[in-house]
N, C-alpha and C positions, 0 to 999 in steps of 0.2 A: 531392466526391470527383474526384480528378484521373485522367482516362482515359489510355490509353497514346497516343492521338492527341493530346492536350493536351501531354503530357509531350514528344512528338516535335516538336510545333510550337514549344515553348519552347526546346527545344535549337537548332533552326534559327534561332530569333530570337536567341538568345545569340551564335550564330556570325556572323550576317550583320547583325545591328543592326536587322533589322526582322521583323515577323510576315509569313509567306507571304500574299499577296493583299492586302496593305495597302500604301499608299504608303510610301516609304522615310523620310519625316518622321515617321511615326507612331513613338511609343516602342514598344520591344518588350515583349511579354508576359513575365511572370516566372513561373516553376514553383517549387514548394518545393525548397529546396536540400538538405533532409535527409530521408533515408529513415526516418521515424519513425513510420509508421502502425501498426507492431507494439508500440509503446510502451504498456505496460499503464496503464490509468486505475485507480488505487487510491484509493478513497473513504476519506479520514481520518475515523475514527469513523462511517462511513456517509456520509450526506449532511447535515451539522450545519445547513447553511442552509436545509434544507427540512423537517427534522424534529429533535427533540432528539437530540443526540449519542449514540451508543451504546445507541439503542433499536432494536427490531425495525422501527419505522416507518422509521427513518433508514437501516437496511440495504436495506429495500425500495425506499426512495426512489433510493438510489445505484444500485441494480440496474436500476431503471426508466429511468434517465436516463444509461446508458451505462458504469457501472463494471465493469471486468474483475475487480477485487478489491474486497472490503470489508475495511477494516482495523479492528481493534477492540482493546480492552484487557481483561485479565483480572486481577482481584484474587480473593483467596480469604478467606472468612468465617471467623469464630472456630470455627465447627464443621465447617470443611473443604469448603464448597461454592464452586466457582468462579463468580463472578458478572461480569457485564460492566461495568466502571467504570475510568475513566481515573485519577481521583485516589485517594489513599490514604483519603480521607474522603468521606463522602456530602454535606457541607455545599454544595458549589457546585452541583450538579446536581439535588438533591432537596429535599424539604421536611423532611428529617431532619438530624441532626447525629451525629457520630461516626466513629471509624475503622472501616473494613470488617472488619479482622481482630479487632475487638472487638465485633462485632455478629454475631447468628446469621442464617442464611439466611432464617429466617422473620421476623425483624426487617427484614431489607433488603426483603423481598418486600412489606411493608406501606407502603413509601414510594412517593410520588408523584413522577415526575420533573417538574422545571420545564418547562413547556410541553407536558405531557401524557404518559401512559404510565407505565410501571413499570421498574424495573431488571431486565433480563432475567438469567437463569442462564445459565451457558454451555450446559447442556443445550438450553434453549429457543432460544438463539442459533443452535447447530448446526442444529436442527431447521429453523429459518426459513430460514437460508442454504442448507441443502441443496435447498430447493424453488426457489431462485433461480438464474439462469444465471451465477454468479459464483463466484470463489474466495475463500478465507478467508486473511487475513494476520492472524495472532493473536500479539499482544504479551503475555507473561506478565510482569506487573510484579513486580519483585524488591525485596528478598530473598524467596525462598520455600524452604520445606523440600523435599527430594527427594521426599517422599510427596505434597506438593501439586503439584509438577510432574508426577509420575506420574498423579495424579487428572486433571489437565487433558488429557495425552496419552492416557489411557485412554478419556476421554469422546469425544474426537475420533475415536479408533479405532472405538469402539463405534457411533458415528453414521454410520459409512460414509464420512466425510470425510477420510481419509487422504491420498488422492491430490489433493485440492482444497484443501488446507490447508498454509500455511507458518507455523511457529512462530518468533517472534523475541523477543528480549530485549536490553536493555542490560546485564544481569547475566550475567557470563561463565559463573558456576557453572550458571545455568539452561541457557545454550546448550549447554554440555558435557554436560550430564545428558541433554537432549533429543537431542543427537547420538548418544549411546551407548544410547538407549532401544531396547528391542525393537520399539516401535511403529512406527519407521520413518518418522517425520513429518519432513518437509524442515525443517532449521533455518536460521535467518538471525540475524546479530549486527547489533545496532543500534549505530551509532558517532555521537558528536557530531563527532569528527575522524577525517580518513583516517589510517590507520595508516602509519607509515614504510614497511612492507612489507605491504600488504594481502593480497597472495597468500600469504605465510607466515601470516598470522592466518587466512585462510580455510581453509588446510590444517590448522592447529592445531585448529579448531573443526569441521572437517568440513562447512563451509557449503555450503548450495545457494544462498544469497543474501547479499549484503553490503548493508546499508541505512544510508545515511549522510547527514548534514546537508548541505543544498544549499550553504551559504556555504563548508563546508570542502572539498567536492568541486569548487567553483569554482575553488579554487587548486591542485587536483590532478587535473584531468579526465582525465589519461592512466591514472589507476588504472582506469577502466572498461574500457579495452583490456586492461591487464593482467589483470584479473580474468576477463574474458571468454575470454583465451587459456588461462586455467586452469580453464575450464568452471564459472565462478561468475557468476550473475546480480547486477546492481546495481540497487537501488532507491534513490531520493532523496527526502528529506522536508525539510520540508512545503512545497510549491511551490505558489503561488497567483499567477496573473497572467500576462498573454501573454508579456511579456519574459523573465520566468524560465522560462516553459514553452519558449520558443524556445532559450534557453541550455541548459537541461537535456536537451532532446532532441537538441541538436547533440553532446552528449557520447556518445549512443549508449546511454543507460541503458535498463534493461529495464523499469522501472516508475516512475511518478511518483505520490508520494502527496500528496494534495491535498484541501483542504477544499471545493473546488468541482468534484467530479467531473463534474457536468453540463456545466459550462463548459469544462473540458479536453477532454471528449469532442467537443464541438462544434469546438473549436479544432484538435484532431487532425485532424478530418475535412478541414478547410479549408487546413491549413498543413503537413501531412506528406505527402510523395511515397508513392506505393504501392510495396509490395515486389514 
């Protein structure tokens, strides 16, 4: 952690070419150049390198190792139960096969996640995350019916997690429906590419946050400043590794979605100036 004294010392060093109290020949000490201590650590599917992705254990591991948000994915079963799963099928992450929208909630509950654990329902995930010192970034996988989206939003509201949850999707219809919902859960739009006018897009969808691919934002970093001026937060995904963290935080993004929340938390402590 950088102290006020350390920052002052580094400033003198930058101006004079040496650190006070050291011979002039010594190299100056460097302080973090970017004020990024407030950049949120967003655990992508929890902490997938510490526990199987999108499980309660993964969410708990992310929270225990510095995440500010837990990011996860919601699919809906054949009988209308929202469950936590990234893929449209259960094949990759469990010992079962088949599309989630063709399986019942009971059938999904019987599956074992590879690496241990079970597929949580959204109800179970909300209950678990509510007990943790984190916020929830909840991606609704599309397409979904309006009734299915309403069910997700209703469960968030009934769990008492409205103020701690952001609902996002690549599916524009889902985002529009969430933005107009009486449940008043903050909406975010996921984008592979930065829009030609991201502020106009944010206004069209009444966004609280704009979540965009790292490589696309790298070509248009000024979008962050423009969105901030319009009162919209910017999240960037999926960013792993020191060099990319340094680049992303230099743009002033509000949150970094990463597979290694524990490592980014430690990196932020050592490389970001204090606000």
